[in-house]
matplotlib code that plots the C-alpha trace (Angstrom):
import matplotlib.pyplot as plt

x = [283.2, 281.8, 278.1, 276.3, 273.7, 270.2, 270.9, 273.9, 271.7, 269.0, 271.6, 273.0, 269.5, 268.8, 272.0, 271.2, 267.7, 269.1, 271.6, 268.8, 266.7, 269.6, 270.0, 266.3, 265.9, 265.2, 264.5, 261.4, 263.4, 266.9, 266.1, 268.2, 267.2, 264.4, 263.7, 262.0, 260.0, 257.9, 254.4, 253.8, 250.5, 248.7, 247.8, 244.1, 245.1, 247.4, 244.7, 242.3, 244.8, 245.8, 242.2, 242.9, 241.4, 244.3, 246.7, 248.7, 249.4, 250.7, 252.8, 254.3, 255.0, 256.8, 258.9, 260.0, 260.7, 258.1, 256.7, 259.0, 258.0, 259.2, 258.2, 257.0, 256.8, 254.5, 252.9, 254.2, 253.7, 254.3, 256.0, 253.4, 255.5, 256.2, 252.5, 251.6, 254.5, 253.1, 249.5, 250.7, 252.2]
y = [11.9, 14.9, 15.7, 16.6, 19.3, 19.0, 21.8, 19.9, 16.8, 18.8, 20.4, 17.0, 15.7, 18.8, 18.3, 14.6, 15.5, 18.1, 15.6, 13.0, 15.6, 16.5, 12.8, 12.3, 15.2, 13.9, 10.4, 10.0, 8.9, 8.8, 11.4, 14.4, 17.5, 19.4, 23.1, 24.6, 27.1, 24.3, 23.6, 20.5, 18.5, 16.4, 12.7, 13.6, 16.2, 13.7, 11.2, 13.7, 14.8, 11.2, 10.1, 7.2, 6.0, 3.6, 4.7, 1.6, 2.9, 6.2, 4.3, 2.2, 5.3, 6.8, 3.7, 3.4, 7.2, 8.0, 10.6, 12.9, 13.3, 14.9, 14.3, 17.4, 16.2, 13.1, 14.2, 13.1, 15.6, 15.3, 17.6, 19.2, 19.1, 15.4, 14.7, 16.5, 14.8, 11.4, 12.6, 13.6, 10.2]
z = [159.6, 157.9, 158.2, 154.9, 155.3, 153.8, 151.4, 149.9, 149.5, 147.8, 145.4, 144.6, 143.7, 141.6, 139.6, 139.1, 137.8, 135.4, 134.1, 133.6, 131.8, 129.5, 128.7, 128.0, 125.6, 122.1, 123.5, 121.3, 118.3, 116.9, 114.3, 113.6, 115.4, 113.7, 113.5, 116.6, 114.6, 113.0, 114.2, 116.3, 116.2, 118.7, 118.0, 117.2, 114.7, 112.9, 112.8, 111.2, 108.6, 107.7, 107.8, 110.1, 113.4, 114.1, 116.7, 115.9, 112.3, 113.7, 116.2, 113.4, 111.3, 114.4, 114.9, 111.3, 111.3, 108.6, 111.1, 113.0, 116.6, 119.8, 123.4, 125.3, 128.9, 128.7, 125.4, 122.0, 119.2, 115.5, 113.1, 110.9, 107.7, 108.3, 108.6, 105.4, 103.6, 104.5, 103.6, 100.1, 99.4]

ax = plt.figure().add_subplot(projection="3d")
ax.plot(x, y, z, "-o")
ax.set_aspect("equal")
plt.show()
């Protein structure tokens, strides 16, 4: 039986994590990819622009794809043009 070295095990784990990361990219929503040169806003900035204190409203707009969002690590940010589009309705 062949002995697997610690380096090989670590490499296998690294490849598995990279594969998982590639799978999770864009998991925030099923929207089409957006331009990367756009500005992204935090939740509080969105709440200020839309003049709301309800995180539930923003969550609902995310889920019905009224607001375009993207996950950056553990933080969800919102596309500035999408927020202003909703504010002008």
